[in-house]
ZALUMLUM-380249 format. One record per atom (N, C-alpha, C, CB): residue number from 1; atom name; x, y, z; residue in one letter. Coordinates in Angstrom, 3 decimals, decimal comma, padded with zeros to 6 digits, always signed. Glycine has a CB too. Example, Ala and Ser with C-alpha at 12.3 -4.5 7.8 and 13.67 -1.06 7.14 Angstrom:
# ZALUMLUM-380249
  drennu  vexdren        xx        yy        zz  kese
       1        N  +013,190  -005,690  +007,800     A
       1       CA  +012,300  -004,500  +007,800     A
       1        C  +013,200  -003,300  +007,800     A
       1       CB  +011,308  -004,473  +009,046     A
       2        N  +012,850  -002,250  +007,080     S
       2       CA  +013,670  -001,060  +007,140     S
       2        C  +012,900  +000,030  +007,870     S
       2       CB  +014,084  -000,598  +005,725     S
This chain:
# ZALUMLUM-380249
  drennu  vexdren        xx        yy        zz  kese
       1        N  -011,077  +000,983  +007,924     M
       1       CA  -010,486  +002,160  +007,315     M
       1        C  -011,475  +002,866  +006,403     M
       1       CB  -009,241  +001,783  +006,542     M
       2        N  -012,711  +002,520  +006,487     G
       2       CA  -013,708  +003,223  +005,699     G
       2        C  -014,272  +002,360  +004,604     G
       2       CB  -013,125  +004,467  +005,112     G
       3        N  -015,574  +002,394  +004,435     S
       3       CA  -016,228  +001,544  +003,461     S
       3        C  -015,992  +001,990  +002,031     S
       3       CB  -017,688  +001,499  +003,734     S
       4        N  -015,518  +003,220  +001,826     A
       4       CA  -015,262  +003,703  +000,469     A
       4        C  -014,014  +003,055  -000,123     A
       4       CB  -015,112  +005,226  +000,466     A
       5        N  -013,236  +002,380  +000,687     F
       5       CA  -012,014  +001,749  +000,230     F
       5        C  -012,244  +000,258  +000,029     F
       5       CB  -010,873  +001,993  +001,225     F
       6        N  -011,518  -000,309  -000,909     H
       6       CA  -011,518  -001,753  -001,097     H
       6        C  -010,512  -002,306  -000,107     H
       6       CB  -011,169  -002,164  -002,585     H
       7        N  -010,920  -003,224  +000,734     A
       7       CA  -010,052  -003,708  +001,798     A
       7        C  -009,568  -005,126  +001,527     A
       7       CB  -010,777  -003,653  +003,128     A
       8        N  -008,475  -005,467  +002,153     G
       8       CA  -007,916  -006,803  +002,050     G
       8        C  -006,765  -006,936  +003,012     G
       8       CB  -007,464  -007,107  +000,619     G
       9        N  -005,941  -007,946  +002,781     A
       9       CA  -004,764  -008,199  +003,596     A
       9        C  -003,524  -007,962  +002,750     A
       9       CB  -004,778  -009,640  +004,170     A
      10        N  -002,471  -007,470  +003,368     L
      10       CA  -001,219  -007,215  +002,680     L
      10        C  -000,359  -008,474  +002,707     L
      10       CB  -000,472  -006,025  +003,320     L
      11        N  +000,081  -008,889  +001,527     Y
      11       CA  +000,967  -010,045  +001,380     Y
      11        C  +002,290  -009,584  +000,780     Y
      11       CB  +000,312  -011,148  +000,491     Y
      12        N  +003,386  -010,208  +001,223     A
      12       CA  +004,715  -009,963  +000,656     A
      12        C  +005,296  -011,305  +000,257     A
      12       CB  +005,656  -009,216  +001,673     A
      13        N  +005,610  -011,440  -001,015     D
      13       CA  +006,158  -012,695  -001,548     D
      13        C  +005,301  -013,897  -001,142     D
      13       CB  +007,603  -012,894  -001,061     D
      14        N  +003,972  -013,725  -001,208     G
      14       CA  +003,044  -014,807  -000,917     G
      14        C  +002,785  -015,062  +000,551     G
      14       CB  +003,539  -016,032  -001,521     G
      15        N  +003,345  -014,235  +001,425     R
      15       CA  +003,210  -014,417  +002,874     R
      15        C  +002,323  -013,320  +003,458     R
      15       CB  +004,602  -014,409  +003,562     R
      16        N  +001,331  -013,719  +004,248     D
      16       CA  +000,440  -012,774  +004,914     D
      16        C  +001,242  -011,968  +005,925     D
      16       CB  -000,744  -013,509  +005,605     D
      17        N  +001,205  -010,639  +005,784     M
      17       CA  +001,971  -009,757  +006,669     M
      17        C  +001,211  -009,429  +007,953     M
      17       CB  +002,327  -008,468  +005,941     M
      18        N  -000,036  -009,886  +008,069     G
      18       CA  -000,821  -009,577  +009,255     G
      18        C  -001,193  -008,107  +009,319     G
      18       CB  -000,062  -009,968  +010,498     G
      19        N  -001,373  -007,520  +008,148     C
      19       CA  -001,637  -006,092  +008,053     C
      19        C  -002,845  -005,866  +007,145     C
      19       CB  -000,391  -005,329  +007,519     C
      20        N  -003,874  -005,218  +007,672     G
      20       CA  -005,024  -004,871  +006,852     G
      20        C  -004,673  -003,713  +005,939     G
      20       CB  -006,236  -004,519  +007,727     G
      21        N  -005,236  -003,723  +004,745     V
      21       CA  -004,909  -002,664  +003,792     V
      21        C  -006,181  -002,158  +003,115     V
      21       CB  -003,898  -003,171  +002,735     V
      22        N  -006,280  -000,843  +003,021     A
      22       CA  -007,339  -000,197  +002,248     A
      22        C  -006,709  +000,241  +000,941     A
      22       CB  -007,987  +001,024  +003,023     A
      23        N  -007,465  +000,186  -000,138     V
      23       CA  -006,937  +000,542  -001,450     V
      23        C  -007,667  +001,770  -001,967     V
      23       CB  -007,075  -000,637  -002,445     V
      24        N  -006,921  +002,831  -002,199     A
      24       CA  -007,476  +004,070  -002,746     A
      24        C  -007,338  +004,011  -004,264     A
      24       CB  -006,750  +005,339  -002,155     A
      25        N  -008,488  +003,919  -004,959     R
      25       CA  -008,454  +003,796  -006,419     R
      25        C  -009,048  +005,000  -007,122     R
      25       CB  -009,189  +002,556  -006,848     R
      26        N  -010,057  +005,624  -006,555     S
      26       CA  -010,683  +006,757  -007,234     S
      26        C  -009,789  +007,986  -007,114     S
      26       CB  -012,089  +007,046  -006,646     S
      27        N  -010,043  +008,959  -007,970     F
      27       CA  -009,259  +010,193  -007,937     F
      27        C  -009,330  +010,842  -006,552     F
      27       CB  -009,758  +011,176  -009,014     F
      28        N  -010,516  +010,940  -005,994     L
      28       CA  -010,689  +011,587  -004,694     L
      28        C  -009,988  +010,806  -003,587     L
      28       CB  -012,175  +011,735  -004,368     L
      29        N  -010,128  +009,484  -003,591     Q
      29       CA  -009,453  +008,668  -002,580     Q
      29        C  -007,941  +008,840  -002,667     Q
      29       CB  -009,828  +007,187  -002,745     Q
      30        N  -007,403  +008,837  -003,887     R
      30       CA  -005,956  +009,000  -004,062     R
      30        C  -005,510  +010,397  -003,651     R
      30       CB  -005,557  +008,730  -005,519     R
      31        N  -006,298  +011,417  -003,988     A
      31       CA  -005,928  +012,797  -003,669     A
      31        C  -005,919  +013,038  -002,161     A
      31       CB  -006,891  +013,774  -004,349     A
      32        N  -006,881  +012,476  -001,449     L
      32       CA  -006,966  +012,687  -000,007     L
      32        C  -005,999  +011,807  +000,767     L
      32       CB  -008,372  +012,431  +000,469     L
      33        N  -005,769  +010,598  +000,286     G
      33       CA  -004,852  +009,696  +000,981     G
      33        C  -005,180  +009,584  +002,456     G
      33       CB  -003,424  +010,164  +000,811     G
      34        N  -004,191  +009,866  +003,299     L
      34       CA  -004,383  +009,764  +004,742     L
      34        C  -004,827  +011,078  +005,376     L
      34       CB  -003,109  +009,297  +005,391     L
      35        N  -004,928  +012,146  +004,590     L
      35       CA  -005,375  +013,419  +005,143     L
      35        C  -006,787  +013,284  +005,688     L
      35       CB  -005,314  +014,528  +004,081     L
      36        N  -007,069  +013,942  +006,758     A
      36       CA  -008,384  +013,948  +007,396     A
      36        C  -008,822  +012,558  +007,852     A
      36       CB  -009,412  +014,515  +006,445     A
      37        N  -007,876  +011,668  +008,052     R
      37       CA  -008,166  +010,327  +008,567     R
      37        C  -007,375  +010,142  +009,861     R
      37       CB  -007,803  +009,209  +007,511     R
      38        N  -007,868  +009,317  +010,746     P
      38       CA  -007,082  +009,052  +011,959     P
      38        C  -005,763  +008,376  +011,587     P
      38       CB  -007,884  +008,165  +012,957     P
      39        N  -004,744  +008,541  +012,408     P
      39       CA  -003,461  +007,882  +012,120     P
      39        C  -003,637  +006,372  +011,988     P
      39       CB  -002,435  +008,196  +013,224     P
      40        N  -002,825  +005,786  +011,134     L
      40       CA  -002,839  +004,337  +010,958     L
      40        C  -002,328  +003,641  +012,213     L
      40       CB  -001,992  +003,933  +009,741     L
      41        N  -002,831  +002,453  +012,464     T
      41       CA  -002,273  +001,613  +013,527     T
      41        C  -001,057  +000,892  +012,928     T
      41       CB  -003,353  +000,579  +014,094     T
      42        N  -000,263  +000,227  +013,752     P
      42       CA  +000,894  -000,502  +013,213     P
      42        C  +000,512  -001,630  +012,253     P
      42       CB  +001,705  -001,073  +014,348     P
      43        N  -000,746  -002,046  +012,233     R
      43       CA  -001,194  -003,144  +011,380     R
      43        C  -002,205  -002,688  +010,334     R
      43       CB  -001,798  -004,243  +012,226     R
      44        N  -002,087  -001,439  +009,898     Q
      44       CA  -002,930  -000,906  +008,834     Q
      44        C  -002,063  -000,254  +007,777     Q
      44       CB  -003,955  +000,101  +009,390     Q
      45        N  -002,556  -000,278  +006,531     A
      45       CA  -001,840  +000,347  +005,429     A
      45        C  -002,841  +000,932  +004,444     A
      45       CB  -000,910  -000,668  +004,728     A
      46        N  -002,362  +001,873  +003,660     L
      46       CA  -003,152  +002,432  +002,568     L
      46        C  -002,368  +002,228  +001,287     L
      46       CB  -003,478  +003,949  +002,802     L
      47        N  -002,950  +001,512  +000,324     W
      47       CA  -002,355  +001,256  -000,987     W
      47        C  -002,961  +002,269  -001,946     W
      47       CB  -002,607  -000,234  -001,474     W
      48        N  -002,132  +003,100  -002,560     I
      48       CA  -002,613  +004,133  -003,476     I
      48        C  -002,202  +003,748  -004,892     I
      48       CB  -002,049  +005,544  -003,090     I
      49        N  -003,189  +003,521  -005,743     T
      49       CA  -002,929  +003,113  -007,122     T
      49        C  -002,528  +004,312  -007,970     T
      49       CB  -004,164  +002,426  -007,724     T
      50        N  -001,918  +004,008  -009,116     R
      50       CA  -001,515  +005,029  -010,084     R
      50        C  -000,821  +006,209  -009,411     R
      50       CB  -002,729  +005,521  -010,862     R
      51        N  +000,283  +005,922  -008,729     C
      51       CA  +000,954  +006,928  -007,915     C
      51        C  +002,458  +006,678  -007,927     C
      51       CB  +000,411  +006,917  -006,467     C
      52        N  +003,237  +007,738  -008,194     D
      52       CA  +004,692  +007,610  -008,121     D
      52        C  +005,319  +008,625  -007,181     D
      52       CB  +005,292  +007,758  -009,495     D
      53        N  +004,474  +009,437  -006,529     S
      53       CA  +004,985  +010,411  -005,569     S
      53        C  +003,928  +010,684  -004,512     S
      53       CB  +005,401  +011,721  -006,275     S
      54        N  +004,392  +011,088  -003,338     V
      54       CA  +003,492  +011,437  -002,248     V
      54        C  +003,998  +012,699  -001,562     V
      54       CB  +003,369  +010,271  -001,236     V
      55        N  +003,101  +013,335  -000,838     H
      55       CA  +003,493  +014,458  +000,007     H
      55        C  +002,889  +014,245  +001,381     H
      55       CB  +003,040  +015,823  -000,601     H
      56        N  +003,494  +014,868  +002,365     T
      56       CA  +002,955  +014,797  +003,713     T
      56        C  +002,552  +016,195  +004,188     T
      56       CB  +003,986  +014,169  +004,679     T
      57        N  +002,239  +017,070  +003,246     V
      57       CA  +001,746  +018,401  +003,584     V
      57        C  +000,372  +018,234  +004,229     V
      57       CB  +001,674  +019,332  +002,313     V
      58        N  +000,199  +018,798  +005,392     G
      58       CA  -001,056  +018,677  +006,111     G
      58        C  -001,102  +017,504  +007,080     G
      58       CB  -002,168  +018,555  +005,142     G
      59        N  -000,105  +016,628  +007,006     M
      59       CA  -000,042  +015,490  +007,922     M
      59        C  +000,517  +015,981  +009,263     M
      59       CB  +000,845  +014,329  +007,329     M
      60        N  +000,143  +015,296  +010,323     R
      60       CA  +000,628  +015,655  +011,652     R
      60        C  +001,584  +014,612  +012,211     R
      60       CB  -000,538  +015,840  +012,598     R
      61        N  +001,901  +013,616  +011,400     Y
      61       CA  +002,750  +012,529  +011,868     Y
      61        C  +003,543  +011,975  +010,682     Y
      61       CB  +001,901  +011,409  +012,548     Y
      62        N  +004,620  +011,281  +010,980     A
      62       CA  +005,467  +010,686  +009,944     A
      62        C  +004,860  +009,371  +009,464     A
      62       CB  +006,904  +010,454  +010,475     A
      63        N  +005,180  +009,008  +008,218     I
      63       CA  +004,719  +007,738  +007,644     I
      63        C  +005,866  +007,074  +006,896     I
      63       CB  +003,506  +007,960  +006,694     I
      64        N  +005,759  +005,765  +006,737     D
      64       CA  +006,639  +005,020  +005,837     D
      64        C  +005,943  +004,969  +004,486     D
      64       CB  +006,955  +003,567  +006,384     D
      65        N  +006,713  +005,104  +003,412     V
      65       CA  +006,158  +005,063  +002,058     V
      65        C  +006,908  +003,991  +001,272     V
      65       CB  +006,266  +006,465  +001,350     V
      66        N  +006,151  +003,020  +000,755     V
      66       CA  +006,722  +001,923  -000,025     V
      66        C  +006,310  +002,142  -001,478     V
      66       CB  +006,240  +000,512  +000,507     V
      67        N  +007,279  +002,318  -002,355     F
      67       CA  +007,017  +002,532  -003,781     F
      67        C  +007,060  +001,198  -004,509     F
      67       CB  +008,044  +003,521  -004,396     F
      68        N  +006,044  +000,959  -005,343     L
      68       CA  +005,893  -000,317  -006,033     L
      68        C  +005,906  -000,165  -007,543     L
      68       CB  +004,616  -000,988  -005,604     L
      69        N  +006,449  -001,168  -008,232     S
      69       CA  +006,396  -001,227  -009,690     S
      69        C  +005,001  -001,671  -010,107     S
      69       CB  +007,483  -002,194  -010,259     S
      70        N  +004,770  -001,705  -011,396     R
      70       CA  +003,484  -002,161  -011,937     R
      70        C  +003,174  -003,591  -011,503     R
      70       CB  +003,487  -002,069  -013,469     R
      71        N  +004,200  -004,400  -011,325     S
      71       CA  +003,996  -005,803  -010,920     S
      71        C  +003,929  -005,973  -009,406     S
      71       CB  +005,115  -006,673  -011,474     S
      72        N  +004,031  -004,871  -008,657     G
      72       CA  +003,959  -004,948  -007,205     G
      72        C  +005,298  -005,111  -006,512     G
      72       CB  +003,087  -006,066  -006,821     G
      73        N  +006,385  -005,087  -007,276     Q
      73       CA  +007,708  -005,235  -006,669     Q
      73        C  +008,100  -003,947  -005,951     Q
      73       CB  +008,765  -005,601  -007,740     Q
      74        N  +008,637  -004,105  -004,743     V
      74       CA  +009,075  -002,955  -003,962     V
      74        C  +010,322  -002,362  -004,619     V
      74       CB  +009,361  -003,359  -002,479     V
      75        N  +010,209  -001,102  -005,035     L
      75       CA  +011,325  -000,395  -005,648     L
      75        C  +012,148  +000,368  -004,615     L
      75       CB  +010,817  +000,560  -006,712     L
      76        N  +011,441  +000,922  -003,635     R
      76       CA  +012,107  +001,770  -002,645     R
      76        C  +011,208  +001,875  -001,419     R
      76       CB  +012,426  +003,188  -003,231     R
      77        N  +011,843  +001,963  -000,251     V
      77       CA  +011,117  +002,210  +000,991     V
      77        C  +011,655  +003,508  +001,580     V
      77       CB  +011,269  +001,010  +002,004     V
      78        N  +010,773  +004,484  +001,759     A
      78       CA  +011,135  +005,749  +002,410     A
      78        C  +010,622  +005,662  +003,844     A
      78       CB  +010,528  +007,011  +001,644     A
      79        N  +011,550  +005,583  +004,788     H
      79       CA  +011,190  +005,390  +006,191     H
      79        C  +010,926  +006,720  +006,892     H
      79       CB  +012,295  +004,631  +006,917     H
      80        N  +009,902  +006,741  +007,729     A
      80       CA  +009,591  +007,861  +008,621     A
      80        C  +009,635  +009,220  +007,915     A
      80       CB  +010,558  +007,868  +009,784     A
      81        N  +008,876  +009,343  +006,838     V
      81       CA  +008,806  +010,620  +006,114     V
      81        C  +008,021  +011,595  +006,986     V
      81       CB  +008,131  +010,451  +004,687     V
      82        N  +008,666  +012,692  +007,431     P
      82       CA  +007,985  +013,619  +008,331     P
      82        C  +006,984  +014,510  +007,594     P
      82       CB  +009,004  +014,482  +009,054     P
      83        N  +006,144  +015,224  +008,347     P
      83       CA  +005,217  +016,169  +007,710     P
      83        C  +005,963  +017,204  +006,858     P
      83       CB  +004,372  +016,884  +008,778     P
      84        N  +005,253  +017,748  +005,875     L
      84       CA  +005,756  +018,801  +004,979     L
      84        C  +006,884  +018,327  +004,062     L
      84       CB  +006,242  +019,974  +005,798     L
      85        N  +006,858  +017,063  +003,669     R
      85       CA  +007,893  +016,527  +002,776     R
      85        C  +007,254  +015,921  +001,535     R
      85       CB  +008,755  +015,469  +003,504     R
      86        N  +008,062  +015,751  +000,490     F
      86       CA  +007,658  +015,090  -000,746     F
      86        C  +008,603  +013,932  -000,984     F
      86       CB  +007,659  +016,078  -001,956     F
      87        N  +008,098  +012,852  -001,550     R
      87       CA  +008,924  +011,716  -001,953     R
      87        C  +008,453  +011,254  -003,323     R
      87       CB  +008,849  +010,550  -000,909     R
      88        N  +009,417  +010,909  -004,186     L
      88       CA  +009,158  +010,508  -005,562     L
      88        C  +010,011  +009,291  -005,873     L
      88       CB  +009,454  +011,670  -006,558     L
      89        N  +009,481  +008,407  -006,705     C
      89       CA  +010,255  +007,256  -007,161     C
      89        C  +009,916  +007,010  -008,624     C
      89       CB  +009,964  +005,986  -006,291     C
      90        N  +010,859  +007,284  -009,487     R
      90       CA  +010,637  +007,050  -010,912     R
      90        C  +010,378  +005,582  -011,167     R
      90       CB  +011,836  +007,526  -011,738     R
      91        N  +009,395  +005,324  -012,018     G
      91       CA  +009,042  +003,951  -012,356     G
      91        C  +008,005  +003,343  -011,434     G
      91       CB  +010,260  +003,107  -012,342     G
      92        N  +007,656  +004,053  -010,354     A
      92       CA  +006,644  +003,522  -009,434     A
      92        C  +005,260  +003,630  -010,067     A
      92       CB  +006,680  +004,276  -008,077     A
      93        N  +004,420  +002,641  -009,786     A
      93       CA  +003,045  +002,626  -010,283     A
      93        C  +002,049  +002,734  -009,139     A
      93       CB  +002,781  +001,354  -011,089     A
      94        N  +002,512  +002,511  -007,903     A
      94       CA  +001,652  +002,576  -006,724     A
      94        C  +002,530  +002,799  -005,505     A
      94       CB  +000,795  +001,277  -006,569     A
      95        N  +001,892  +003,220  -004,426     V
      95       CA  +002,592  +003,335  -003,146     V
      95        C  +001,742  +002,695  -002,057     V
      95       CB  +002,900  +004,824  -002,803     V
      96        N  +002,425  +002,249  -001,025     V
      96       CA  +001,756  +001,770  +000,177     V
      96        C  +002,240  +002,676  +001,306     V
      96       CB  +002,064  +000,228  +000,467     V
      97        N  +001,285  +003,294  +001,996     E
      97       CA  +001,614  +004,148  +003,128     E
      97        C  +001,318  +003,390  +004,411     E
      97       CB  +000,822  +005,483  +003,076     E
      98        N  +002,276  +003,471  +005,338     L
      98       CA  +002,193  +002,769  +006,614     L
      98        C  +002,568  +003,720  +007,743     L
      98       CB  +003,112  +001,524  +006,621     L
      99        N  +002,198  +003,371  +008,937     R
      99       CA  +002,640  +004,128  +010,097     R
      99        C  +004,171  +004,108  +010,148     R
      99       CB  +002,027  +003,547  +011,409     R
     100        N  +004,785  +005,189  +010,574     A
     100       CA  +006,249  +005,256  +010,653     A
     100        C  +006,772  +004,087  +011,486     A
     100       CB  +006,712  +006,612  +011,266     A
     101        N  +007,745  +003,381  +010,941     G
     101       CA  +008,342  +002,226  +011,599     G
     101        C  +007,709  +000,900  +011,220     G
     101       CB  +008,258  +002,398  +013,065     G
     102        N  +006,524  +000,933  +010,618     A
     102       CA  +005,824  -000,315  +010,289     A
     102        C  +006,508  -001,087  +009,168     A
     102       CB  +004,389  -000,018  +009,894     A
     103        N  +007,064  -000,405  +008,180     A
     103       CA  +007,738  -001,115  +007,081     A
     103        C  +008,893  -001,952  +007,625     A
     103       CB  +008,256  -000,113  +006,013     A
     104        N  +009,652  -001,375  +008,521     H
     104       CA  +010,760  -002,117  +009,136     H
     104        C  +010,225  -003,262  +009,993     H
     104       CB  +011,637  -001,174  +009,993     H
     105        N  +009,211  -002,978  +010,814     A
     105       CA  +008,644  -004,004  +011,698     A
     105        C  +008,058  -005,172  +010,907     A
     105       CB  +007,565  -003,392  +012,592     A
     106        N  +007,464  -004,884  +009,740     L
     106       CA  +006,886  -005,930  +008,901     L
     106        C  +007,933  -006,618  +008,023     L
     106       CB  +005,793  -005,346  +008,030     L
     107        N  +009,141  -006,072  +007,981     G
     107       CA  +010,205  -006,665  +007,186     G
     107        C  +010,071  -006,395  +005,694     G
     107       CB  +010,242  -008,134  +007,421     G
     108        N  +009,464  -005,280  +005,325     I
     108       CA  +009,298  -004,949  +003,909     I
     108        C  +010,623  -004,420  +003,359     I
     108       CB  +008,157  -003,900  +003,708     I
     109        N  +011,094  -005,072  +002,286     L
     109       CA  +012,390  -004,741  +001,694     L
     109        C  +012,275  -004,574  +000,181     L
     109       CB  +013,422  -005,826  +002,027     L
     110        N  +013,187  -003,798  -000,397     A
     110       CA  +013,254  -003,657  -001,851     A
     110        C  +013,405  -005,043  -002,474     A
     110       CB  +014,437  -002,724  -002,273     A
     111        N  +012,681  -005,257  -003,567     G
     111       CA  +012,742  -006,528  -004,279     G
     111        C  +011,584  -007,460  -003,971     G
     111       CB  +014,016  -007,215  -003,961     G
     112        N  +010,958  -007,320  -002,815     Q
     112       CA  +009,802  -008,143  -002,499     Q
     112        C  +008,635  -007,766  -003,409     Q
     112       CB  +009,408  -007,986  -001,015     Q
     113        N  +007,681  -008,667  -003,544     V
     113       CA  +006,462  -008,386  -004,312     V
     113        C  +005,302  -008,320  -003,334     V
     113       CB  +006,208  -009,475  -005,419     V
     114        N  +004,630  -007,166  -003,308     L
     114       CA  +003,479  -006,970  -002,438     L
     114        C  +002,193  -007,163  -003,226     L
     114       CB  +003,513  -005,574  -001,796     L
     115        N  +001,167  -007,627  -002,532     A
     115       CA  -000,145  -007,831  -003,147     A
     115        C  -001,216  -007,593  -002,098     A
     115       CB  -000,271  -009,263  -003,754     A
     116        N  -002,412  -007,271  -002,563     V
     116       CA  -003,583  -007,165  -001,707     V
     116        C  -004,436  -008,391  -001,963     V
     116       CB  -004,381  -005,843  -001,971     V
     117        N  -004,712  -009,139  -000,912     V
     117       CA  -005,566  -010,310  -001,025     V
     117        C  -006,888  -009,963  -000,351     V
     117       CB  -004,900  -011,584  -000,378     V
     118        N  -007,995  -010,008  -001,133     P
     118       CA  -009,296  -009,658  -000,550     P
     118        C  -009,724  -010,682  +000,486     P
     118       CB  -010,364  -009,545  -001,642     P
     119        N  -010,636  -010,288  +001,374     P
     119       CA  -011,133  -011,242  +002,379     P
     119        C  -011,779  -012,443  +001,705     P
     119       CB  -012,144  -010,561  +003,325     P
     120        N  -011,771  -013,561  +002,391     E
     120       CA  -012,386  -014,798  +001,874     E
     120        C  -013,827  -014,521  +001,470     E
     120       CB  -012,330  -015,938  +002,938     E
     121        N  -014,189  -014,945  +000,273     G
     121       CA  -015,552  -014,778  -000,209     G
     121        C  -015,828  -013,444  -000,871     G
     121       CB  -016,488  -014,956  +000,908     G
     122        N  -014,839  -012,542  -000,900     A
     122       CA  -015,055  -011,237  -001,524     A
     122        C  -015,028  -011,377  -003,038     A
     122       CB  -013,991  -010,219  -001,056     A
     123        N  -015,737  -010,513  -003,723     T
     123       CA  -015,747  -010,502  -005,181     T
     123        C  -014,562  -009,703  -005,674     T
     123       CB  -017,069  -009,917  -005,731     T
     124        N  -013,809  -010,269  -006,594     R
     124       CA  -012,658  -009,561  -007,141     R
     124        C  -013,123  -008,540  -008,159     R
     124       CB  -011,658  -010,543  -007,779     R
     125        N  -012,464  -007,375  -008,128     T
     125       CA  -012,815  -006,321  -009,069     T
     125        C  -011,705  -006,064  -010,072     T
     125       CB  -013,140  -005,048  -008,328     T
     126        N  -010,577  -006,719  -009,905     S
     126       CA  -009,456  -006,592  -010,818     S
     126        C  -008,874  -007,986  -010,980     S
     126       CB  -008,379  -005,562  -010,297     S
     127        N  -008,431  -008,359  -012,182     A
     127       CA  -008,183  -009,768  -012,431     A
     127        C  -006,738  -010,217  -012,500     A
     127       CB  -008,814  -010,125  -013,656     A
     128        N  -005,766  -009,378  -012,319     A
     128       CA  -004,382  -009,840  -012,419     A
     128        C  -004,040  -010,677  -011,201     A
     128       CB  -003,403  -008,648  -012,551     A
     129        N  -003,293  -011,747  -011,393     S
     129       CA  -002,934  -012,592  -010,266     S
     129        C  -001,526  -012,283  -009,800     S
     129       CB  -003,058  -014,068  -010,636     S
     130        N  -001,237  -012,718  -008,594     S
     130       CA  +000,054  -012,444  -007,990     S
     130        C  +001,085  -013,458  -008,452     S
     130       CB  -000,054  -012,450  -006,470     S
     131        N  +002,308  -013,004  -008,754     P
     131       CA  +003,350  -013,957  -009,117     P
     131        C  +003,788  -014,759  -007,900     P
     131       CB  +004,550  -013,234  -009,737     P
     132        N  +004,332  -015,899  -008,134     G
     132       CA  +004,899  -016,680  -007,050     G
     132        C  +003,963  -017,697  -006,435     G
     132       CB  +005,364  -015,779  -006,006     G
     133        N  +002,699  -017,705  -006,826     G
     133       CA  +001,774  -018,702  -006,301     G
     133        C  +001,446  -018,498  -004,843     G
     133       CB  +002,336  -020,064  -006,490     G
     134        N  +001,119  -019,567  -004,152     G
     134       CA  +000,762  -019,492  -002,742     G
     134        C  -000,572  -018,805  -002,557     G
     134       CB  +001,835  -018,763  -001,958     G
     135        N  -000,832  -018,401  -001,324     A
     135       CA  -002,117  -017,761  -000,997     A
     135        C  -002,333  -016,481  -001,777     A
     135       CB  -002,196  -017,464  +000,489     A
     136        N  -001,252  -015,807  -002,130     A
     136       CA  -001,404  -014,543  -002,848     A
     136        C  -001,700  -014,745  -004,326     A
     136       CB  -000,158  -013,708  -002,694     A
     137        N  -001,733  -016,000  -004,801     S
     137       CA  -002,014  -016,211  -006,229     S
     137        C  -003,418  -015,786  -006,579     S
     137       CB  -001,811  -017,671  -006,609     S
     138        N  -004,313  -015,714  -005,596     A
     138       CA  -005,674  -015,246  -005,846     A
     138        C  -005,791  -013,751  -005,565     A
     138       CB  -006,679  -016,028  -004,987     A
     139        N  -004,664  -013,079  -005,422     A
     139       CA  -004,655  -011,669  -005,049     A
     139        C  -005,324  -010,796  -006,088     A
     139       CB  -003,246  -011,201  -004,828     A
     140        N  -006,028  -009,818  -005,603     T
     140       CA  -006,541  -008,788  -006,473     T
     140        C  -005,483  -007,713  -006,554     T
     140       CB  -007,902  -008,223  -005,966     T
     141        N  -005,039  -007,416  -007,745     R
     141       CA  -003,982  -006,427  -007,917     R
     141        C  -004,631  -005,098  -008,236     R
     141       CB  -002,980  -006,845  -009,033     R
     142        N  -004,502  -004,147  -007,378     F
     142       CA  -005,113  -002,834  -007,534     F
     142        C  -004,054  -001,846  -008,000     F
     142       CB  -005,767  -002,359  -006,209     F
     143        N  -003,286  -002,191  -009,005     I
     143       CA  -002,170  -001,329  -009,375     I
     143        C  -002,537  -000,376  -010,490     I
     143       CB  -000,983  -002,159  -009,786     I
     144        N  -003,088  -000,813  -011,587     V
     144       CA  -003,467  +000,104  -012,673     V
     144        C  -004,798  -000,266  -013,250     V
     144       CB  -002,420  +000,109  -013,771     V
């Protein structure tokens, strides 16, 4: 998904979702999001930090949008948001964008805790650990 993004695997409640995730942390990465990028595959996601709303203006396809709290808890899932729409979730600190239908296929539900786990041997750039232990306890949290 591009070397400018920090990559890892998406975990939900300590379980590997089998989904690669790129993390948009810089202002430019967050502003561009999925614009000018090829559509996501069913096993790709974009985690956007410091974000409580998204738009699909300029998009040519629908996406699922997962709104997360500061601790990574899923607050809301907006399914199949079509182009030219806006979605907002008060209290959200980050969003995960997925191909339309992927949130349902992956079983992502409100209340779960999502985390990004970097590839084995990667250097962590953020130090908060994931709640719940398991493999995600070494998760790099790219939330704030």
